[in-house]
C-alpha positions as CSV (number, residue, x, y, z in Angstrom):
1,X,82.9,39.4,126.2
2,X,84.0,39.2,129.8
3,X,81.0,41.1,131.1
4,X,77.5,41.6,129.8
5,X,76.8,44.8,131.7
6,X,76.2,47.9,129.6
7,X,78.8,50.7,129.9
8,X,77.8,54.3,129.8
9,X,78.5,56.3,126.6
10,X,79.3,60.0,126.3
11,X,77.2,63.1,126.6
12,X,76.0,62.8,123.0
13,X,77.3,59.6,121.6
14,X,76.6,56.0,122.5
15,X,79.6,53.7,123.2
16,X,80.5,51.8,120.0
17,X,80.5,48.1,120.4
18,X,84.1,47.6,119.4
19,X,85.3,50.1,122.0
20,X,83.1,48.7,124.7
21,X,84.4,45.2,124.1
22,X,88.0,46.4,124.2
23,X,87.3,48.3,127.5
24,X,85.8,45.2,129.1
25,X,89.0,43.2,128.2
26,X,91.3,45.8,129.9
27,X,90.6,46.4,133.5
28,X,92.7,49.5,133.8
29,X,91.0,51.1,130.8
30,X,87.6,50.1,132.1
31,X,88.4,51.7,135.5
32,X,89.5,54.9,133.7
33,X,86.3,54.8,131.5
34,X,84.1,54.6,134.6
35,X,86.1,57.3,136.4
36,X,86.2,60.0,133.7
37,X,83.4,62.4,133.1
38,X,80.7,61.8,130.5
39,X,82.1,64.7,128.4
40,X,85.6,63.1,128.5
41,X,84.0,59.8,127.4
42,X,82.3,61.6,124.6
43,X,85.6,63.0,123.4
44,X,87.2,59.5,123.5
45,X,84.3,58.1,121.4
46,X,84.6,61.0,118.9
47,X,88.3,60.4,118.6
48,X,87.8,56.7,117.8
49,X,84.8,57.4,115.5
50,X,86.7,60.1,113.5
51,X,89.2,57.5,112.2
52,X,88.7,57.2,108.4
53,X,90.3,53.8,108.1
54,X,89.4,50.7,110.2
55,X,93.1,50.1,110.9
56,X,93.4,53.6,112.4
57,X,90.3,53.0,114.4
58,X,91.8,49.8,115.8
59,X,95.0,51.6,116.6
60,X,93.1,54.3,118.5
61,X,91.2,51.7,120.5
62,X,94.3,49.7,121.3
63,X,96.2,52.9,122.3
64,X,93.4,54.0,124.5
65,X,93.2,50.7,126.3
66,X,96.9,50.3,126.7
67,X,97.4,53.9,127.9
68,X,94.4,54.2,130.2
69,X,96.3,56.0,132.9
70,X,97.2,58.7,130.4
71,X,93.7,59.0,129.0
72,X,92.4,60.6,132.1
73,X,94.9,63.5,131.8
74,X,94.7,63.7,128.0
75,X,91.0,63.3,127.3
76,X,90.0,66.9,127.3
77,X,93.2,68.8,127.5
78,X,95.8,67.7,125.0
79,X,96.2,65.0,122.4
80,X,97.9,61.6,122.3
81,X,100.3,60.8,119.5
82,X,99.8,57.9,117.2
83,X,103.2,57.3,115.5
84,X,104.6,60.8,115.0
85,X,101.2,62.4,114.3
86,X,99.5,64.2,117.1
87,X,95.8,63.3,117.4
88,X,93.3,65.8,118.7
89,X,90.2,64.8,120.5
90,X,87.8,67.1,118.7
91,X,84.0,67.0,118.9
92,X,83.8,68.6,115.5
93,X,85.2,65.4,114.0
94,X,82.3,63.3,115.2
95,X,79.9,62.0,112.6
């Protein structure tokens, strides 16, 4: 890991280790993470955690880190697209 400092999680959910490690490796994503609201961070965590397959989870983490500029606008308003399937940030999907 590039940095040992703890990043804040969401309103309800703690930041998963794999997402935290990815954020620390992508400076744009980390800057976005630190700039968005705790509620938006919570939605991002829920979106990652709601993946049923580990490969989907990895794709969501990769997409989030590579599209950090878009996350700010998308986190609580609309959904990003993975492939051709729109993905909704939905708190109800959280475990």
